[in-house]
N, C-alpha and C positions, 0 to 999 in steps of 0.2 A: 895519112894523118900529117898535118902541118907541124912545123917546128914552133911556130908562134900563132896563137889564136887570140883575137880580141872580140868582145861583143857579148851580148846576152839576148835572151828572148824578150820581146815586147809583149804586152798583154793587149786585150781588146781596147780599142780607142772608144771615145765617147763624144757626145755633142757638146762643143764648147760654147755654143750660142751665136748670136748675131754680132756683126760689126756695123756701126753707123759712124760715118765721117761727116761732120758738119763744118762748113767753112763760114766764118763770120762775114758780114757784109763788107765788101771791098777786098777780102782776102782771096788768094788763089793758090793752087798747087801747080807746080810745073816740073817738067823733066828736061834733061838736056842730053845730047849725044844721039848718034845715029841709032835708030830703032828703039829709043827710049820713049815709048808712047803711052805708058800707063803708070799709075800709082797703085800699089797693092796694100790692102788692109786685111789682116788676118786675125781671127780670134783663136787664141792658143790656150788650151787647158781642157777642163771637163773631166779629168780623171782618166784612168786607163793608161795604156802605153803610148808614148809619143813616137818613138822610132827604134829601129833595130839596125845596128851596124855590125857586120861580122867580116873579118878579113883573115885569110890564112896565108902565111909566108912559108914557102918551101914545100907546100903540099898541093892539094888538088884545087885550091881556089876557095873563095868564100862567097857569101851572098849578102846583099843589103836590101832592106825594105822599110816601108813605113807602115806602122800598124794603125 
């Protein structure tokens, strides 16, 4: 058993829906830097649990995951 434990259990995630990105005429999206080749759009929500983080200090280790 660890000396310090942080975290809790996440619940079942759900469907947050679609993401649509529209650029106006003449607008653009750009990235810079080596390996910066994409722009990410993500729908967040929909109920349920988002994430779980568990960490143990001085014990047998923890685990982390996304529900």
